[in-house]
C-alpha positions as CSV (number, residue, x, y, z in Angstrom):
1,M,60.6,87.9,-99.5
2,D,61.0,85.0,-102.0
3,A,57.2,84.9,-102.3
4,I,54.4,85.4,-104.9
5,W,51.5,87.8,-104.4
6,R,48.4,86.3,-105.9
7,A,45.5,88.7,-106.0
8,T,41.9,87.4,-105.5
9,P,39.7,88.1,-108.6
10,N,36.8,90.4,-107.7
11,P,34.5,90.1,-105.9
12,D,36.2,88.7,-102.9
13,L,34.8,87.4,-99.6
14,G,37.2,89.2,-97.3
15,I,40.5,88.0,-98.7
16,D,42.3,90.3,-101.1
17,G,45.0,87.8,-102.1
18,Q,47.4,85.2,-101.0
19,I,51.2,85.2,-100.3
20,E,52.8,81.9,-101.4
21,F,56.3,81.4,-100.2
22,L,59.0,79.9,-102.5
23,E,62.2,78.1,-101.5
24,P,64.9,80.8,-101.0
25,S,66.3,82.1,-104.3
26,S,64.2,79.7,-106.4
27,S,60.9,79.3,-108.2
28,I,59.9,76.2,-106.3
29,S,56.9,76.6,-104.0
30,T,57.2,75.6,-100.3
31,G,53.4,75.0,-100.3
32,I,53.1,77.6,-97.5
33,I,50.3,80.1,-98.2
34,V,49.0,83.0,-96.1
35,A,45.7,84.7,-96.9
36,V,45.7,88.5,-96.7
37,Q,43.1,91.2,-96.2
38,V,44.5,94.7,-97.1
39,K,43.0,98.0,-96.0
40,S,44.6,101.3,-97.3
41,G,43.8,104.9,-96.2
42,E,44.2,107.3,-93.3
43,S,40.7,106.5,-92.1
44,Y,41.8,103.0,-90.9
45,F,44.3,104.6,-88.5
46,K,41.8,106.8,-86.6
47,N,41.0,104.3,-83.9
48,E,44.3,104.1,-81.9
49,T,44.9,103.2,-78.3
50,N,48.4,102.9,-76.7
51,G,50.1,102.4,-80.0
52,F,47.5,99.8,-81.3
53,I,45.2,100.4,-84.3
54,K,41.7,99.0,-83.9
55,Y,40.0,97.6,-87.0
56,Y,36.4,96.5,-86.9
57,P,35.7,93.8,-89.5
58,E,32.2,92.9,-90.7
59,K,30.6,89.8,-89.2
60,K,30.6,88.0,-92.6
61,H,34.3,88.5,-92.8
62,R,34.8,87.2,-89.2
63,R,32.8,84.0,-90.2
64,Y,34.7,83.6,-93.4
65,W,38.2,84.0,-91.8
66,K,37.3,81.6,-89.0
67,K,36.2,78.8,-91.4
68,L,39.0,79.4,-93.9
69,N,41.5,76.6,-93.9
70,L,44.4,79.1,-94.3
71,P,46.2,81.4,-91.9
72,V,44.9,85.0,-92.3
73,I,46.8,88.3,-91.8
74,L,45.4,91.8,-91.9
75,I,47.6,94.5,-93.5
76,L,46.9,98.2,-92.9
77,H,48.6,100.9,-95.0
78,N,48.7,104.6,-94.3
79,P,49.8,106.3,-97.6
80,T,50.3,109.7,-95.9
81,E,52.9,108.3,-93.5
82,D,54.0,105.5,-95.8
83,L,53.4,103.2,-92.9
84,T,52.4,99.5,-93.5
85,I,51.6,97.3,-90.5
86,Y,50.1,93.8,-90.0
87,T,48.8,91.3,-87.5
88,R,47.7,87.7,-87.4
89,V,43.9,87.5,-87.3
90,K,42.6,84.1,-86.3
91,H,43.6,84.2,-82.6
92,Q,41.7,87.5,-82.3
93,L,38.4,86.1,-83.5
94,S,37.2,84.5,-80.3
95,N,35.5,87.6,-79.2
96,E,33.5,90.3,-81.0
97,G,35.9,93.1,-80.3
98,P,38.2,94.8,-82.8
99,I,41.2,93.3,-84.5
100,T,44.2,95.2,-83.0
101,V,47.4,96.0,-84.9
102,S,50.5,97.3,-83.3
103,K,52.0,100.3,-85.0
104,Q,55.4,98.7,-84.4
105,N,54.6,95.5,-86.3
106,Y,55.9,96.7,-89.7
107,F,55.1,94.7,-92.8
108,N,58.3,94.6,-94.9
109,D,60.7,92.1,-96.5
110,K,62.0,91.1,-93.0
111,V,58.8,89.3,-91.9
112,R,59.1,86.2,-94.0
113,E,59.9,83.8,-91.2
114,E,57.3,85.3,-88.9
115,L,54.6,84.8,-91.6
116,I,55.8,81.2,-92.1
117,T,55.4,80.6,-88.4
118,I,51.9,82.1,-88.5
119,S,51.1,79.8,-91.4
120,R,52.0,76.7,-89.3
121,E,50.0,77.8,-86.2
122,D,46.9,79.6,-87.6
123,K,45.3,77.3,-90.2
124,F,42.3,76.8,-88.0
125,C,40.6,79.0,-85.6
126,L,39.3,77.0,-82.6
127,S,39.3,78.2,-79.1
128,E,41.3,76.2,-76.5
129,A,38.0,74.9,-75.1
130,E,36.8,73.8,-78.5
131,I,40.1,71.9,-79.2
132,L,39.9,70.2,-75.8
133,M,36.3,69.2,-76.3
134,D,37.3,67.6,-79.6
135,F,39.9,65.5,-77.8
136,K,37.3,64.6,-75.2
137,K,35.3,63.0,-78.1
138,A,38.0,60.4,-78.6
139,P,37.3,57.6,-76.1
140,L,39.1,54.4,-75.2
141,E,37.0,51.8,-73.3
142,L,39.2,49.6,-71.0
143,D,38.7,46.1,-69.8
144,N,37.6,47.3,-66.3
145,N,34.6,49.2,-67.7
146,R,36.4,52.5,-67.3
147,E,36.9,55.0,-70.1
148,I,39.6,57.5,-70.9
149,T,39.6,60.1,-73.7
150,G,42.0,62.2,-75.7
151,I,42.3,64.5,-72.7
152,E,44.1,61.8,-70.7
153,F,46.2,61.1,-73.8
154,L,47.3,64.7,-73.9
155,L,48.1,64.8,-70.2
156,S,50.2,61.7,-70.5
157,C,52.3,63.2,-73.4
158,I,53.2,66.6,-71.9
159,N,55.9,67.3,-69.3
160,P,54.7,68.9,-66.0
161,E,55.7,72.4,-67.1
162,G,53.9,71.9,-70.4
163,K,56.9,73.0,-72.5
164,Y,57.0,70.0,-74.9
165,F,55.0,67.1,-76.2
166,E,56.5,63.6,-76.0
167,L,55.0,60.6,-77.6
168,R,56.3,57.5,-75.9
169,M,54.6,54.2,-75.4
170,C,55.9,53.9,-71.8
171,R,53.9,57.1,-71.0
172,I,50.7,55.6,-72.5
173,V,51.3,52.3,-70.6
174,A,51.8,54.3,-67.3
175,L,48.5,56.0,-67.9
176,L,46.7,52.7,-68.5
177,E,48.3,51.2,-65.4
178,L,47.1,54.1,-63.4
179,V,43.5,53.6,-64.6
180,D,43.8,49.8,-64.5
181,N,43.8,49.4,-60.6
182,G,45.7,46.1,-60.8
183,S,43.5,44.2,-63.1
184,G,46.2,43.9,-65.8
185,V,46.9,46.2,-68.7
186,S,46.0,44.8,-72.2
187,I,47.7,46.5,-75.2
188,G,45.6,45.6,-78.2
189,S,44.6,47.1,-81.5
190,D,42.0,49.3,-79.7
191,V,44.9,51.1,-77.8
192,F,46.8,51.7,-81.0
193,D,43.7,52.9,-82.8
194,F,43.2,55.3,-79.9
195,V,46.8,56.6,-80.1
196,L,46.5,57.2,-83.9
197,R,43.2,59.0,-83.5
198,C,44.7,61.3,-80.8
199,I,47.8,62.0,-82.9
200,I,45.7,63.0,-85.9
201,K,43.9,65.4,-83.6
202,V,47.3,66.8,-82.5
203,W,48.2,67.4,-86.1
204,S,44.9,68.9,-87.2
205,T,44.9,71.4,-84.4
206,N,48.5,72.4,-84.8
207,L,49.4,71.8,-81.1
208,T,53.1,70.9,-81.9
209,E,55.9,71.5,-84.3
210,P,55.5,69.2,-87.3
211,F,56.4,65.5,-86.8
212,Q,54.2,63.7,-89.3
213,R,57.0,62.3,-91.4
214,E,58.9,60.8,-88.5
215,F,55.7,59.4,-87.0
216,E,54.6,57.7,-90.2
217,E,58.0,56.2,-91.0
218,M,57.9,54.3,-87.7
219,W,54.2,53.7,-87.4
220,Y,53.7,52.3,-90.9
221,G,57.3,51.3,-91.8
222,G,58.4,49.9,-88.4
223,R,55.0,48.9,-87.1
224,M,55.7,50.5,-83.8
225,V,54.8,53.5,-81.7
226,P,57.8,55.9,-82.2
227,D,59.6,57.9,-79.6
228,I,59.0,61.6,-80.6
229,L,59.7,64.8,-78.7
230,V,58.7,68.1,-80.2
231,S,58.0,71.6,-78.9
232,L,54.5,72.9,-78.4
233,T,53.3,75.7,-80.7
234,T,51.8,78.8,-79.2
235,T,48.4,77.2,-79.7
236,G,49.6,74.0,-78.0
237,F,51.0,75.9,-75.0
238,N,47.7,77.8,-74.7
239,V,45.6,74.6,-74.9
240,V,47.8,73.0,-72.2
241,E,47.5,76.1,-70.0
242,H,43.7,76.1,-70.4
243,L,43.5,72.3,-69.6
244,L,45.6,72.7,-66.5
245,S,43.5,75.6,-65.2
246,H,40.1,74.1,-66.1
247,S,40.9,70.4,-65.3
248,E,37.5,69.9,-63.6
249,E,35.7,70.4,-67.0
250,Y,37.8,67.9,-69.0
251,I,39.4,65.0,-67.0
252,S,37.5,61.7,-66.8
253,K,37.3,61.5,-63.0
254,S,35.3,58.3,-63.2
255,A,38.3,56.5,-64.7
256,F,40.3,57.3,-61.6
257,E,37.6,56.9,-59.0
258,H,39.5,54.0,-57.3
259,L,42.3,56.5,-56.5
260,E,39.8,58.5,-54.4
261,Y,41.0,61.9,-55.6
262,E,38.3,64.5,-55.1
263,D,40.3,67.4,-56.5
264,A,40.7,67.3,-60.3
265,E,43.8,69.4,-60.2
266,D,45.5,66.9,-57.9
267,L,44.4,64.1,-60.2
268,V,45.9,65.9,-63.2
269,N,49.2,66.5,-61.3
270,L,49.3,62.8,-60.5
271,V,48.9,61.8,-64.2
272,L,51.6,64.3,-65.2
273,R,53.9,63.1,-62.4
274,I,53.5,59.3,-63.1
275,T,53.9,59.5,-66.8
276,Q,56.9,61.9,-66.6
277,K,58.5,59.6,-64.1
278,E,58.1,56.6,-66.4
279,S,59.7,58.5,-69.3
280,D,62.6,59.8,-67.1
281,G,63.2,56.3,-65.8
282,L,63.5,55.0,-69.3
283,D,66.1,57.7,-70.1
284,N,68.0,57.0,-66.9
285,F,68.4,53.3,-67.9
286,D,69.3,54.3,-71.5
287,K,66.6,52.1,-72.9
288,V,64.2,52.6,-75.8
289,G,60.8,50.9,-75.4
290,E,59.6,49.2,-78.6
291,F,56.0,48.1,-78.6
292,L,55.1,46.2,-81.8
293,F,51.6,45.9,-83.1
């Protein structure tokens, strides 16, 4: 697998070791690490339903896995059948039920890329609601005494189908103009600070494929908001789906009260439509907006 197995010295807290991935055919580390809990024995395979093995971890292990700043996988081994299977753990910690492992999810030397994908998406274990509430804690006060948050930032940066994330200053301006109600949009340092805070939250919650290097080159080197389009991760897609289906709980309706939209879903669709239209229009005219700060 071009990886190192590093066992945890006893006693451990629910992690038996770590898999550290190397660059292919070399001894250079990629820096990608997956934490592993291993259970071996026939007894772990007794609870089976429809081809899934149920494993019931201790509460202390649940707490530890949730807080651990590493992705976690559970490996089950049946020595009698010579069967070794695995599953990603963190996305199954939101309830108190068992961790389920498919008997078809074999652990072998073919799973390198899947484990690397898991490592990118599962560093943190926050529910969709927790992630969105974190974005809601990032406010931007506007000149007209209205306030938007990171929720509106997210809405302005996703396409209507939620398939990708696009950072583009024209999208942010379109959002501000929608809130502005004709009083005049002012793009100052507070707006750029707001964008940076929201982008850091995108990174820390693994909502998208990595784009930190490209962002920092333009943000710090070019002193501008870059144009970046990246795919949503599974986590990102789930967060967007949760936001769209629970919009009433998150969107700042007071910021848009002048539009007289009573239904939060209609308001969300308006933000999606206006910001996407602005981005599409820029593409159609083959222009790239540069907003220096």
